[in-house]
Backbone of each chain as ProteinMPNN parsed JSONL, in Angstrom:
{"seq_chain_A": "XXXXXXXXXXXXXXXXXXXXXXXXXXXXXXXXXXXXXXXXXXXXXXXXXXXXXXXXXXXXXXXXXXXXXXXXXXXXXXXXXXXXXXXXXXXXXXXXXXXXXXXXXXXXXXXXX", "coords_chain_A": {"N_chain_A": [[12.172, 9.256, 15.567], [10.385, 8.894, 12.487], [10.927, 6.155, 10.117], [10.279, 6.504, 7.513], [9.786, 9.328, 6.065], [7.306, 11.805, 5.056], [6.934, 14.768, 3.43], [5.002, 17.65, 2.177], [2.693, 17.032, 5.032], [0.088, 17.713, 4.682], [-1.524, 19.572, 2.073], [-2.964, 22.179, 0.3], [-3.86, 23.307, -2.912], [-3.996, 25.009, -5.944], [-5.596, 24.519, -9.169], [-3.45, 23.936, -11.749], [-1.117, 24.683, -10.494], [2.38, 23.756, -9.713], [3.53, 21.169, -7.828], [5.31, 19.544, -5.334], [5.997, 16.662, -3.711], [7.706, 15.19, -0.965], [9.968, 12.626, -0.099], [11.64, 10.921, 2.368], [14.02, 8.493, 3.704], [15.472, 6.561, 6.319], [16.03, 3.904, 6.346], [17.92, 2.754, 4.974], [17.109, 1.441, 2.562], [17.175, 0.344, -0.872], [14.921, 0.301, -2.618], [12.262, 2.307, -3.603], [9.013, 3.748, -3.552], [5.952, 5.26, -4.957], [2.629, 5.799, -4.174], [-0.867, 6.345, -4.755], [-3.774, 6.838, -2.964], [-7.171, 6.483, -3.147], [-10.574, 6.904, -2.101], [-12.217, 3.734, -2.052], [-10.809, 2.761, -4.188], [-8.434, 1.67, -3.338], [-4.833, 1.468, -3.136], [-2.85, 2.741, -5.674], [-0.21, 2.253, -7.802], [2.219, 4.635, -8.619], [4.944, 5.492, -9.473], [8.08, 3.819, -9.401], [11.421, 3.082, -7.898], [14.516, 1.432, -8.231], [16.97, 1.862, -7.695], [19.253, 4.742, -7.488], [19.636, 5.369, -10.163], [17.609, 4.278, -11.537], [14.467, 4.359, -12.672], [11.03, 3.849, -12.713], [7.781, 3.583, -14.372], [4.606, 3.325, -13.042], [1.286, 2.077, -12.647], [-0.344, 4.374, -13.028], [1.1, 6.71, -14.13], [0.751, 8.973, -15.696], [0.789, 12.486, -15.661], [2.384, 12.781, -13.623], [5.694, 13.102, -12.238], [9.001, 11.953, -11.275], [11.804, 12.116, -9.008], [14.819, 10.865, -8.069], [16.863, 11.705, -5.839], [18.817, 10.841, -4.321], [19.889, 7.792, -2.56], [18.313, 7.874, -0.286], [16.288, 9.6, -0.811], [13.283, 10.384, -2.535], [11.203, 12.004, -4.646], [7.992, 13.232, -5.686], [6.51, 14.8, -8.244], [3.918, 16.992, -9.334], [3.359, 18.492, -12.302], [1.548, 20.26, -13.276], [-1.044, 20.761, -11.547], [-4.191, 19.025, -11.116], [-7.741, 18.913, -10.35], [-8.631, 16.137, -10.207], [-6.348, 15.007, -9.153], [-6.478, 15.131, -6.486], [-5.745, 13.448, -3.563], [-4.677, 10.981, -1.298], [-1.339, 10.558, -0.731], [1.288, 8.105, -0.745], [4.456, 7.262, 0.247], [6.683, 4.565, -0.046], [9.075, 2.018, 1.086], [11.438, -0.661, 0.247], [13.472, -3.572, 1.002], [16.191, -4.919, -0.893], [16.409, -8.243, -1.649], [15.301, -8.96, 0.574], [12.27, -9.991, 2.444], [10.41, -8.508, 0.925], [8.716, -6.862, 2.191], [6.761, -3.879, 2.425], [7.673, -0.55, 3.644], [5.86, 2.022, 4.946], [5.529, 5.638, 4.651], [3.715, 8.166, 6.436], [1.903, 9.487, 4.803], [0.812, 11.946, 2.515], [-1.454, 14.306, 2.289], [-3.179, 15.605, -0.478], [-5.004, 18.353, -1.778], [-6.493, 19.528, -4.535], [-7.814, 22.463, -5.786]], "CA_chain_A": [[11.858, 9.72, 14.173], [9.923, 7.885, 11.512], [11.859, 5.603, 9.166], [10.074, 6.928, 6.121], [9.161, 10.659, 6.273], [6.86, 12.62, 3.925], [6.566, 16.227, 3.447], [4.259, 18.072, 3.479], [1.603, 16.072, 5.385], [-1.16, 18.302, 4.084], [-1.246, 20.554, 1.098], [-4.091, 22.534, -0.512], [-3.252, 24.107, -3.753], [-4.903, 25.321, -7.003], [-5.381, 23.818, -10.405], [-2.317, 24.498, -12.68], [0.183, 24.911, -9.815], [3.35, 22.873, -9.681], [3.597, 20.607, -6.418], [6.4, 18.595, -5.087], [5.986, 15.804, -2.449], [9.126, 14.657, -0.87], [9.986, 11.457, 0.852], [13.083, 10.521, 2.823], [14.068, 7.234, 4.488], [16.49, 6.138, 7.091], [16.087, 2.499, 6.497], [18.875, 2.212, 4.044], [16.685, 0.625, 1.488], [17.302, 0.894, -2.199], [13.826, 0.452, -3.432], [11.261, 3.268, -3.133], [7.734, 3.613, -4.365], [4.896, 6.263, -4.745], [1.301, 5.296, -4.317], [-1.941, 7.213, -4.322], [-4.911, 6.115, -2.355], [-8.471, 7.103, -3.416], [-11.6, 5.977, -1.526], [-12.886, 2.778, -2.854], [-9.938, 2.318, -5.186], [-7.204, 1.234, -2.75], [-3.62, 2.161, -3.47], [-2.312, 2.514, -7.071], [1.24, 2.463, -8.041], [2.532, 5.637, -9.731], [6.221, 5.283, -9.917], [8.958, 3.145, -8.424], [12.778, 3.176, -8.244], [15.19, 0.382, -7.433], [18.238, 2.568, -7.175], [19.284, 6.167, -7.83], [19.626, 5.544, -11.62], [16.504, 3.468, -12.043], [13.07, 5.069, -12.392], [10.104, 3.015, -13.649], [6.442, 3.957, -14.392], [3.571, 2.375, -12.456], [-0.045, 1.908, -13.309], [-0.935, 5.623, -13.22], [2.067, 7.815, -14.032], [0.334, 10.138, -16.417], [0.513, 13.753, -14.874], [3.266, 12.871, -12.452], [7.079, 12.902, -12.523], [9.648, 11.689, -9.893], [13.236, 12.278, -9.08], [15.53, 10.06, -7.036], [18.099, 12.54, -5.701], [19.851, 10.11, -3.45], [19.238, 6.547, -2.077], [17.283, 8.062, 0.75], [15.214, 10.619, -1.293], [12.436, 10.094, -3.708], [10.263, 13.055, -4.759], [6.972, 13.0, -6.561], [5.975, 16.1, -8.757], [2.741, 17.244, -10.305], [3.713, 19.61, -12.858], [0.393, 21.102, -13.363], [-2.034, 19.975, -10.704], [-5.609, 19.139, -11.515], [-8.655, 18.461, -9.289], [-8.649, 14.697, -9.907], [-5.127, 14.394, -8.451], [-6.781, 15.187, -5.037], [-5.703, 12.073, -3.035], [-3.708, 10.658, -0.256], [-0.07, 9.873, -1.442], [2.112, 7.488, 0.158], [5.871, 6.774, -0.095], [7.119, 3.316, 0.603], [10.415, 1.482, 0.703], [11.534, -2.218, 0.493], [14.791, -3.855, 0.918], [16.589, -5.781, -1.834], [16.702, -9.526, -1.186], [14.543, -9.326, 1.863], [10.907, -10.498, 2.203], [9.467, -7.663, -0.088], [7.836, -6.047, 3.019], [6.937, -2.423, 2.195], [7.554, 0.265, 4.848], [5.219, 3.12, 4.561], [5.296, 6.959, 5.32], [2.361, 8.496, 7.098], [0.985, 9.985, 3.893], [0.713, 13.353, 2.159], [-2.961, 14.643, 1.733], [-3.137, 16.813, -1.334], [-6.205, 18.839, -2.279], [-6.418, 20.534, -5.668], [-8.952, 23.122, -5.887]], "C_chain_A": [[11.427, 8.523, 13.281], [11.057, 7.506, 10.57], [11.661, 6.198, 7.853], [9.147, 8.23, 6.477], [8.657, 11.35, 4.981], [6.557, 13.933, 4.282], [6.084, 16.815, 2.262], [3.254, 16.998, 3.789], [0.272, 16.477, 4.852], [-0.788, 19.449, 3.183], [-2.562, 20.836, 0.35], [-3.409, 23.43, -1.578], [-4.362, 24.195, -4.958], [-4.537, 24.669, -8.283], [-4.333, 24.717, -11.224], [-0.962, 24.765, -11.833], [1.051, 23.552, -9.763], [3.493, 22.345, -8.138], [4.624, 19.503, -6.383], [6.049, 17.885, -3.716], [7.264, 15.169, -2.301], [9.055, 13.557, 0.233], [11.525, 11.206, 1.095], [13.034, 9.392, 3.702], [15.317, 7.117, 5.142], [16.651, 4.744, 7.1], [17.268, 1.992, 5.631], [18.396, 1.279, 2.903], [16.943, 1.144, 0.018], [16.089, 1.108, -2.943], [12.811, 1.485, -2.751], [10.073, 3.41, -4.145], [6.824, 4.754, -3.956], [3.691, 5.671, -5.123], [0.306, 6.451, -4.121], [-3.073, 6.384, -4.036], [-6.098, 7.109, -2.644], [-9.565, 6.269, -2.734], [-12.258, 5.01, -2.474], [-11.857, 2.223, -3.879], [-8.669, 1.765, -4.68], [-6.076, 2.043, -3.073], [-3.233, 1.771, -4.861], [-0.872, 2.93, -7.125], [1.628, 3.582, -9.124], [3.81, 5.622, -10.229], [7.03, 4.441, -8.953], [10.397, 3.252, -8.875], [13.525, 2.145, -7.475], [16.526, 0.828, -7.049], [18.278, 4.025, -7.729], [19.243, 6.338, -9.465], [18.547, 4.782, -12.322], [15.228, 4.031, -11.715], [12.07, 4.249, -13.36], [8.544, 3.604, -13.443], [5.545, 2.797, -13.621], [2.412, 2.195, -13.263], [-0.584, 3.233, -13.733], [0.001, 6.738, -13.195], [1.692, 9.081, -14.796], [0.016, 11.439, -15.487], [1.463, 13.905, -13.76], [4.717, 12.631, -13.018], [7.866, 12.606, -11.184], [11.135, 11.963, -10.127], [13.799, 11.562, -7.835], [16.891, 10.746, -6.795], [19.252, 11.702, -5.032], [19.139, 8.661, -3.081], [18.155, 6.906, -1.135], [16.196, 9.055, 0.348], [14.599, 10.274, -2.578], [11.33, 11.19, -3.684], [9.212, 12.835, -6.041], [6.537, 14.538, -6.996], [4.834, 15.996, -9.477], [2.994, 18.524, -10.978], [2.796, 20.722, -13.026], [-0.854, 20.465, -12.642], [-3.39, 20.091, -11.227], [-6.488, 18.506, -10.445], [-8.574, 16.912, -9.081], [-7.361, 14.092, -9.441], [-5.216, 14.672, -6.992], [-6.739, 13.799, -4.455], [-4.857, 12.108, -1.831], [-2.517, 9.909, -0.904], [0.785, 9.346, -0.39], [3.454, 7.091, -0.508], [6.025, 5.497, 0.633], [8.463, 2.886, 0.212], [10.384, -0.054, 0.943], [13.009, -2.348, 0.404], [15.091, -4.899, -0.114], [16.817, -7.033, -1.112], [15.993, -9.901, 0.056], [13.195, -9.92, 1.499], [10.165, -9.849, 1.249], [8.529, -6.884, 0.927], [7.977, -4.632, 2.656], [6.748, -1.647, 3.574], [7.026, 1.55, 4.301], [5.383, 4.399, 5.369], [3.941, 7.004, 5.782], [1.489, 9.179, 6.023], [1.056, 11.512, 3.649], [-0.796, 13.666, 1.509], [-2.832, 15.833, 0.816], [-4.55, 17.006, -1.814], [-6.033, 19.773, -3.275], [-7.679, 21.11, -6.008], [-9.206, 23.65, -7.374]], "O_chain_A": [[11.963, 7.415, 13.306], [11.959, 8.281, 10.253], [12.611, 6.418, 7.102], [8.049, 8.18, 7.031], [9.377, 11.482, 3.991], [5.98, 14.216, 5.332], [6.703, 16.54, 1.234], [2.969, 16.144, 2.948], [-0.585, 15.63, 4.598], [0.137, 20.209, 3.47], [-3.204, 19.921, -0.164], [-2.513, 24.208, -1.251], [-5.418, 23.563, -4.93], [-3.386, 24.301, -8.517], [-4.383, 25.943, -11.321], [0.107, 25.02, -12.386], [0.522, 22.441, -9.769], [3.566, 23.206, -7.261], [4.753, 18.675, -7.285], [5.84, 18.56, -2.708], [7.881, 14.674, -3.245], [8.303, 13.561, 1.208], [12.415, 11.27, 0.246], [12.064, 9.273, 4.451], [16.297, 7.571, 4.552], [17.467, 4.308, 7.912], [17.52, 0.787, 5.635], [19.152, 0.467, 2.37], [16.906, 2.354, -0.201], [16.065, 1.96, -3.831], [12.587, 1.485, -1.541], [10.185, 3.212, -5.355], [6.859, 5.202, -2.81], [3.575, 5.086, -6.2], [0.598, 7.413, -3.41], [-3.355, 5.385, -4.696], [-6.026, 8.318, -2.424], [-9.501, 5.04, -2.779], [-12.776, 5.377, -3.528], [-12.15, 1.149, -4.406], [-7.827, 1.391, -5.497], [-6.242, 3.243, -3.288], [-3.277, 0.591, -5.21], [-0.453, 3.904, -6.5], [1.381, 3.438, -10.322], [3.918, 5.735, -11.45], [6.68, 4.363, -7.775], [10.651, 3.481, -10.057], [13.292, 1.938, -6.284], [17.165, 0.247, -6.173], [17.33, 4.433, -8.4], [18.837, 7.387, -9.964], [18.554, 4.647, -13.546], [14.906, 4.18, -10.536], [12.294, 4.046, -14.553], [8.211, 4.048, -12.344], [5.803, 1.593, -13.643], [2.507, 2.158, -14.49], [-1.264, 3.27, -14.758], [-0.161, 7.659, -12.395], [2.265, 10.144, -14.556], [-0.906, 11.417, -14.672], [1.461, 14.894, -13.028], [4.909, 12.056, -14.09], [7.409, 12.985, -10.105], [11.628, 12.028, -11.253], [13.278, 11.677, -6.725], [17.899, 10.432, -7.429], [20.446, 11.924, -5.23], [17.945, 8.468, -3.313], [17.104, 6.266, -1.177], [15.274, 9.307, 1.124], [15.251, 9.927, -3.563], [10.582, 11.244, -2.708], [9.539, 12.375, -7.135], [6.257, 15.372, -6.135], [4.657, 15.034, -10.223], [2.875, 19.578, -10.353], [3.129, 21.905, -12.949], [-1.583, 19.682, -13.251], [-3.76, 21.143, -11.748], [-6.021, 17.643, -9.703], [-8.466, 16.439, -7.949], [-7.23, 12.873, -9.329], [-4.233, 14.507, -6.269], [-7.606, 12.993, -4.792], [-4.38, 13.158, -1.402], [-2.651, 8.843, -1.506], [1.015, 9.941, 0.663], [3.513, 6.655, -1.657], [5.573, 5.335, 1.767], [8.986, 3.287, -0.828], [9.548, -0.627, 1.643], [13.728, -1.499, -0.123], [14.255, -5.794, -0.24], [17.379, -6.983, -0.018], [16.078, -11.033, 0.531], [12.993, -10.318, 0.352], [9.272, -10.478, 0.681], [7.574, -6.275, 0.445], [9.096, -4.129, 2.558], [5.925, -1.96, 4.435], [7.578, 2.13, 3.366], [5.387, 4.349, 6.599], [3.121, 6.105, 5.598], [0.333, 9.447, 6.348], [1.353, 12.26, 4.581], [-1.157, 13.288, 0.395], [-2.438, 16.922, 1.233], [-5.235, 16.059, -2.201], [-5.459, 20.827, -3.002], [-8.582, 20.413, -6.472], [-10.226, 24.286, -7.637]]}, "seq_chain_B": "XXXXXXXXXXXXXXXXXXXXXXXXXXXXXXXXXXXXXXXXXXXXXXXXXXXXXXXXXXXXXXXXXXXXXXXXXXXXXXXXXXXXXXXXXXXXXXXXXXXXXXXXXXXXXX", "coords_chain_B": {"N_chain_B": [[-5.912, -2.973, -15.398], [-3.825, -3.849, -12.622], [-4.719, -4.365, -10.234], [-6.001, -5.992, -7.31], [-8.969, -7.418, -5.968], [-11.034, -7.056, -3.039], [-12.918, -8.68, -0.709], [-15.322, -8.915, 1.951], [-16.297, -5.468, 1.018], [-16.848, -4.147, 3.327], [-17.081, -4.984, 6.786], [-18.59, -5.789, 9.76], [-18.301, -6.734, 13.072], [-18.804, -8.436, 16.192], [-16.774, -8.068, 19.271], [-14.424, -10.539, 19.88], [-15.438, -12.305, 18.057], [-14.54, -14.162, 15.052], [-13.007, -12.73, 12.103], [-13.118, -12.738, 8.616], [-11.596, -12.137, 5.65], [-11.271, -11.67, 2.072], [-9.275, -11.937, -0.809], [-8.823, -11.482, -4.222], [-6.944, -11.896, -7.131], [-5.182, -10.965, -10.271], [-2.866, -11.73, -11.68], [0.049, -13.693, -12.248], [1.898, -14.341, -9.407], [4.727, -13.608, -7.014], [4.649, -13.362, -4.176], [2.203, -12.739, -1.608], [0.848, -10.295, 0.282], [-0.423, -8.955, 3.348], [-1.756, -6.03, 4.558], [-2.38, -3.568, 7.195], [-4.319, -0.777, 7.802], [-4.869, 2.011, 9.809], [-7.197, 4.634, 10.223], [-6.629, 6.957, 7.705], [-3.882, 6.771, 8.05], [-0.49, 5.582, 7.551], [0.233, 2.392, 5.941], [0.644, -0.673, 7.549], [2.626, -3.44, 7.636], [1.441, -6.843, 7.906], [1.633, -9.736, 7.314], [3.23, -12.022, 5.291], [2.992, -14.34, 2.594], [4.312, -16.768, 0.594], [4.294, -17.701, -2.89], [4.725, -20.397, -3.132], [3.547, -21.378, -0.828], [0.83, -22.479, 1.181], [-0.466, -21.999, 3.616], [-0.417, -19.711, 6.239], [0.72, -18.617, 9.637], [0.424, -16.123, 12.062], [0.445, -15.082, 15.122], [-2.781, -14.169, 16.052], [-3.378, -14.106, 13.419], [-4.222, -15.714, 10.334], [-3.351, -16.905, 7.24], [-4.362, -17.871, 4.062], [-3.518, -19.267, 0.834], [-4.345, -19.667, -2.416], [-3.15, -20.361, -5.373], [-4.089, -21.459, -7.598], [-6.693, -20.596, -7.906], [-6.19, -17.91, -7.754], [-6.519, -16.589, -5.35], [-6.764, -15.386, -1.973], [-7.076, -15.446, 1.634], [-7.698, -13.74, 4.729], [-7.643, -14.403, 8.06], [-8.743, -13.202, 11.076], [-8.65, -14.078, 14.29], [-10.58, -14.113, 17.319], [-11.468, -11.438, 17.642], [-10.732, -7.94, 18.441], [-11.464, -4.741, 19.7], [-9.538, -2.953, 19.017], [-8.587, -3.967, 16.502], [-10.154, -2.78, 14.604], [-9.861, -1.437, 11.521], [-8.693, -0.81, 8.156], [-8.076, -3.328, 5.87], [-5.69, -4.526, 3.635], [-4.823, -6.404, 0.833], [-1.756, -7.228, -0.945], [-0.143, -7.85, -3.921], [2.964, -9.295, -4.847], [5.313, -9.211, -7.544], [7.686, -10.905, -9.702], [9.109, -8.774, -10.585], [9.358, -7.108, -8.421], [7.329, -5.261, -8.06], [4.625, -4.05, -6.356], [1.055, -4.558, -5.974], [-1.876, -3.41, -4.938], [-5.052, -4.406, -3.348], [-8.509, -3.411, -3.073], [-9.354, -3.181, -0.548], [-10.619, -3.95, 2.661], [-12.809, -2.802, 4.996], [-12.847, -3.117, 8.354], [-14.886, -3.256, 11.216], [-14.944, -3.601, 14.696], [-17.037, -4.283, 17.088], [-17.137, -3.298, 20.453]], "CA_chain_B": [[-5.402, -2.639, -14.047], [-3.392, -5.146, -11.892], [-5.263, -4.365, -8.783], [-6.759, -7.137, -6.813], [-10.102, -7.028, -5.268], [-11.22, -7.699, -1.748], [-14.393, -8.989, -0.305], [-16.35, -7.842, 1.508], [-15.803, -4.141, 1.142], [-17.013, -3.693, 4.76], [-17.358, -6.051, 7.801], [-18.815, -5.412, 11.193], [-18.386, -7.956, 13.879], [-18.654, -8.255, 17.707], [-15.609, -8.353, 19.757], [-14.516, -11.943, 20.297], [-15.77, -13.111, 16.929], [-13.571, -14.047, 13.922], [-13.185, -12.004, 10.863], [-12.512, -13.36, 7.432], [-11.691, -11.218, 4.386], [-10.741, -12.483, 0.904], [-8.568, -11.256, -1.814], [-8.696, -12.112, -5.526], [-5.956, -11.105, -7.949], [-5.353, -11.249, -11.664], [-1.706, -12.056, -12.4], [1.123, -14.467, -11.519], [2.522, -13.624, -8.16], [5.807, -14.107, -6.235], [4.222, -13.42, -2.908], [1.025, -11.931, -1.282], [1.03, -9.663, 1.612], [-1.539, -8.304, 3.97], [-1.316, -4.837, 5.411], [-3.422, -2.885, 7.928], [-4.24, 0.764, 7.796], [-5.773, 2.79, 10.687], [-7.761, 5.738, 9.416], [-5.794, 8.119, 7.374], [-2.437, 6.587, 8.429], [0.209, 4.78, 6.732], [-0.114, 1.01, 6.1], [1.603, -1.381, 8.313], [2.647, -4.829, 7.125], [1.0, -7.844, 8.703], [2.063, -11.085, 7.173], [3.524, -12.362, 3.872], [2.855, -15.656, 2.182], [5.001, -16.914, -0.763], [3.512, -18.392, -3.944], [4.742, -21.852, -2.94], [2.976, -21.769, 0.489], [-0.575, -22.554, 1.198], [-1.08, -21.378, 4.697], [0.746, -19.286, 7.21], [0.105, -18.174, 10.765], [1.274, -15.2, 12.864], [-0.365, -14.623, 16.203], [-4.095, -14.373, 15.758], [-3.645, -14.114, 12.02], [-3.994, -17.039, 9.524], [-3.483, -16.53, 5.776], [-4.261, -18.889, 3.188], [-3.27, -18.782, -0.549], [-4.722, -20.716, -3.455], [-2.71, -19.877, -6.581], [-4.925, -21.98, -8.845], [-7.882, -19.726, -7.877], [-5.758, -16.645, -7.58], [-7.201, -15.89, -4.241], [-6.196, -15.367, -0.517], [-7.996, -15.113, 2.649], [-7.066, -13.423, 5.886], [-8.554, -14.647, 9.249], [-8.32, -12.617, 12.287], [-9.421, -14.799, 15.356], [-10.783, -13.41, 18.518], [-11.085, -9.917, 17.234], [-10.703, -6.912, 19.47], [-11.939, -3.415, 19.188], [-8.255, -2.404, 18.45], [-8.484, -4.467, 15.182], [-10.754, -1.941, 13.746], [-8.944, -0.688, 10.661], [-8.897, -1.22, 6.877], [-7.09, -4.383, 5.592], [-5.384, -4.594, 2.165], [-3.865, -7.506, 0.329], [-0.77, -6.769, -2.0], [0.586, -8.975, -4.632], [4.38, -8.844, -5.287], [5.571, -10.026, -8.603], [9.082, -11.079, -9.789], [9.743, -7.603, -10.856], [9.282, -6.481, -7.157], [6.267, -4.386, -7.982], [3.458, -4.491, -5.395], [-0.261, -4.081, -6.411], [-2.869, -3.577, -3.804], [-6.479, -4.646, -3.532], [-9.298, -2.264, -2.856], [-9.34, -2.978, 0.948], [-11.825, -4.386, 3.515], [-12.999, -1.996, 6.209], [-13.271, -3.843, 9.552], [-15.293, -2.614, 12.496], [-15.053, -4.558, 15.775], [-17.851, -3.739, 18.163], [-16.902, -3.809, 21.793]], "C_chain_B": [[-4.886, -3.965, -13.403], [-3.799, -5.22, -10.501], [-6.001, -5.665, -8.434], [-8.166, -6.584, -6.258], [-10.428, -7.734, -3.997], [-12.7, -7.624, -1.326], [-14.367, -9.547, 1.088], [-15.599, -6.469, 1.56], [-15.843, -3.675, 2.684], [-17.46, -4.859, 5.589], [-17.487, -5.531, 9.188], [-19.079, -6.691, 11.996], [-18.342, -7.602, 15.334], [-17.458, -8.62, 18.167], [-15.469, -9.817, 20.282], [-14.826, -12.841, 19.077], [-14.501, -13.152, 15.976], [-13.902, -13.309, 12.824], [-12.37, -12.526, 9.775], [-12.693, -12.399, 6.231], [-10.847, -11.964, 3.278], [-10.216, -11.433, -0.127], [-8.508, -12.063, -3.185], [-7.69, -11.233, -6.382], [-5.87, -11.711, -9.354], [-4.126, -11.984, -12.262], [-0.917, -13.06, -11.605], [1.782, -13.783, -10.388], [3.865, -14.393, -7.623], [5.455, -14.366, -4.771], [2.841, -12.624, -2.686], [1.199, -11.483, 0.116], [-0.272, -9.055, 2.056], [-1.077, -7.201, 4.815], [-2.694, -4.32, 6.116], [-3.156, -1.411, 7.922], [-5.297, 1.345, 8.686], [-6.094, 4.043, 9.965], [-6.902, 6.833, 9.104], [-4.31, 8.067, 7.607], [-1.79, 5.784, 7.42], [-0.051, 3.349, 6.971], [1.076, 0.278, 6.787], [1.474, -2.903, 7.796], [2.396, -5.85, 8.282], [1.661, -9.135, 8.603], [2.348, -11.252, 5.606], [3.442, -13.855, 3.574], [3.464, -15.788, 0.71], [4.125, -17.811, -1.593], [3.643, -19.915, -3.633], [4.151, -22.375, -1.524], [1.647, -21.796, 0.364], [-1.255, -21.872, 2.391], [0.086, -20.872, 5.574], [0.083, -18.646, 8.437], [1.024, -17.205, 11.459], [0.29, -14.639, 14.022], [-1.786, -15.142, 15.995], [-4.409, -14.242, 14.321], [-3.323, -15.35, 11.195], [-4.367, -16.551, 8.144], [-3.413, -17.757, 5.025], [-4.016, -18.374, 1.641], [-3.589, -19.945, -1.456], [-4.461, -20.065, -4.87], [-3.5, -20.343, -7.804], [-6.188, -21.128, -8.865], [-7.486, -18.292, -7.879], [-6.616, -15.918, -6.419], [-6.494, -16.281, -2.862], [-7.241, -15.077, 0.468], [-7.156, -14.7, 3.976], [-8.02, -13.623, 7.052], [-8.027, -14.073, 10.313], [-9.188, -13.289, 13.376], [-9.516, -13.892, 16.692], [-10.609, -11.958, 18.499], [-11.254, -9.001, 18.46], [-11.024, -5.622, 18.825], [-10.697, -2.752, 18.419], [-8.014, -2.927, 16.927], [-9.235, -3.648, 14.238], [-9.882, -1.108, 12.792], [-9.465, -1.217, 9.139], [-7.696, -2.252, 6.556], [-6.962, -4.475, 4.066], [-4.478, -5.771, 1.921], [-2.959, -6.711, -0.927], [-0.111, -7.899, -2.572], [1.893, -8.56, -5.029], [4.7, -9.86, -6.47], [7.134, -10.086, -8.684], [9.745, -9.82, -10.137], [9.771, -6.614, -9.639], [8.478, -5.255, -7.197], [5.206, -4.854, -7.077], [2.205, -3.715, -5.815], [-1.192, -4.495, -5.234], [-4.182, -3.761, -4.249], [-7.115, -3.284, -3.051], [-9.522, -2.121, -1.242], [-10.72, -3.438, 1.429], [-11.734, -3.472, 4.772], [-13.671, -2.763, 7.341], [-13.607, -3.109, 10.707], [-15.577, -3.719, 13.455], [-15.716, -3.813, 16.849], [-17.536, -4.168, 19.606], [-18.127, -4.417, 22.441]], "O_chain_B": [[-5.449, -5.037, -13.624], [-3.308, -6.012, -9.697], [-6.561, -6.317, -9.315], [-8.374, -5.376, -6.148], [-10.128, -8.921, -3.867], [-13.481, -6.703, -1.563], [-13.601, -10.449, 1.428], [-14.478, -6.35, 2.054], [-14.984, -2.941, 3.173], [-18.206, -5.69, 5.072], [-16.575, -4.9, 9.722], [-19.903, -7.545, 11.668], [-17.865, -6.52, 15.675], [-16.915, -9.534, 17.548], [-16.318, -10.271, 21.049], [-14.495, -14.027, 19.093], [-13.58, -12.341, 16.078], [-15.095, -13.209, 12.537], [-11.164, -12.745, 9.888], [-13.79, -11.951, 5.897], [-9.913, -12.721, 3.539], [-10.666, -10.292, -0.241], [-8.151, -13.241, -3.181], [-7.666, -10.006, -6.296], [-6.392, -12.795, -9.614], [-4.272, -12.755, -13.21], [-1.178, -13.265, -10.42], [2.188, -12.63, -10.532], [4.03, -15.601, -7.788], [5.849, -15.371, -4.18], [2.428, -11.903, -3.594], [1.643, -12.216, 1.0], [-1.118, -8.687, 1.241], [-0.184, -7.33, 5.652], [-3.826, -4.587, 5.713], [-2.042, -0.897, 8.014], [-6.488, 1.218, 8.402], [-5.298, 4.485, 9.137], [-6.453, 7.583, 9.97], [-3.571, 9.035, 7.433], [-2.443, 5.317, 6.487], [-0.51, 3.002, 8.059], [2.257, 0.582, 6.612], [0.395, -3.457, 7.589], [2.963, -5.785, 9.372], [2.201, -9.651, 9.582], [1.69, -10.619, 4.781], [3.89, -14.599, 4.446], [3.146, -15.027, -0.205], [3.318, -18.581, -1.072], [2.683, -20.644, -3.881], [4.251, -23.543, -1.146], [1.167, -21.146, -0.565], [-2.337, -21.293, 2.303], [1.204, -21.379, 5.666], [-1.04, -18.161, 8.307], [2.24, -17.391, 11.472], [-0.568, -13.798, 13.756], [-2.009, -16.336, 15.794], [-5.585, -14.256, 13.96], [-2.262, -15.954, 11.353], [-5.403, -15.942, 7.877], [-2.557, -18.612, 5.255], [-4.292, -17.224, 1.298], [-3.129, -21.068, -1.249], [-5.304, -19.385, -5.455], [-3.548, -19.701, -8.854], [-6.72, -20.984, -9.966], [-8.376, -17.449, -7.998], [-7.256, -14.877, -6.574], [-5.804, -17.287, -2.697], [-8.255, -14.475, 0.114], [-6.089, -15.251, 4.247], [-9.117, -13.064, 7.039], [-6.861, -14.346, 10.601], [-10.4, -13.068, 13.37], [-8.643, -13.092, 17.03], [-9.788, -11.343, 19.179], [-11.92, -9.386, 19.421], [-10.888, -5.419, 17.619], [-10.838, -2.12, 17.372], [-7.257, -2.282, 16.201], [-8.977, -3.794, 13.043], [-9.231, -0.161, 13.232], [-10.469, -1.914, 8.994], [-6.54, -2.04, 6.925], [-7.946, -4.497, 3.327], [-3.544, -6.075, 2.662], [-3.395, -5.821, -1.657], [0.411, -8.789, -1.901], [1.993, -7.456, -5.564], [4.432, -11.06, -6.421], [7.827, -9.445, -7.894], [10.966, -9.773, -9.989], [10.149, -5.453, -9.791], [8.794, -4.281, -6.515], [4.921, -6.051, -7.063], [2.209, -2.497, -5.991], [-1.257, -5.606, -4.708], [-4.531, -3.375, -5.365], [-6.471, -2.289, -2.717], [-9.835, -1.039, -0.746], [-11.751, -3.34, 0.764], [-10.721, -3.413, 5.469], [-14.873, -3.029, 7.312], [-12.772, -2.369, 11.228], [-16.317, -4.655, 13.153], [-15.173, -2.891, 17.458], [-17.676, -5.35, 19.92], [-18.056, -4.885, 23.577]]}, "name": "protein", "num_of_chains": 2, "seq": "XXXXXXXXXXXXXXXXXXXXXXXXXXXXXXXXXXXXXXXXXXXXXXXXXXXXXXXXXXXXXXXXXXXXXXXXXXXXXXXXXXXXXXXXXXXXXXXXXXXXXXXXXXXXXXXXXXXXXXXXXXXXXXXXXXXXXXXXXXXXXXXXXXXXXXXXXXXXXXXXXXXXXXXXXXXXXXXXXXXXXXXXXXXXXXXXXXXXXXXXXXXXXXXXXXXXXXXXXXXXXXX"}
């Protein structure tokens, strides 16, 4: 089983719908991150969390919210999806005090029509 | 934006040749990392270099860092077809946020 699991892997939805992307990890890491990837723009940081009670905005948090339900779970929500939120979304984890290496999930491809 | 930029955007070489890609960034860093991404997959960590290091090696990978120029380079020696992927640099700051570059798409022709 993967250390960082994202669900769903693919989702097509319509403008205005609420969408939740879920991430769970078995690595025991405290730090979790959500990124979005667009062609030509690389990965951009949406939100990050250093523990269950700590949530921080990244570069592009507008239109998104997150929930850290447990150390192992970090969910990303789009309250009212719009077409320019069509992208590949990645969850990642890292360990406190370690090298800072990020461990990524396989991604969730979201299409908003 | 805190994103870095990578150069070139795309690189095509013959198997056995060396591949060099560069990363420039904007802010002070704690470390710089390089990641590889096969098409549509998650990113995989390759190598990390700390801000007080100038060069680091790992197998066929060589990374350099010049903090005065805010730039890094990744050299892949003796490339293989299996090295075909996108490569991203990521800067880590003291706040443990990581910002990625725009990526270099490498194609190694057998």
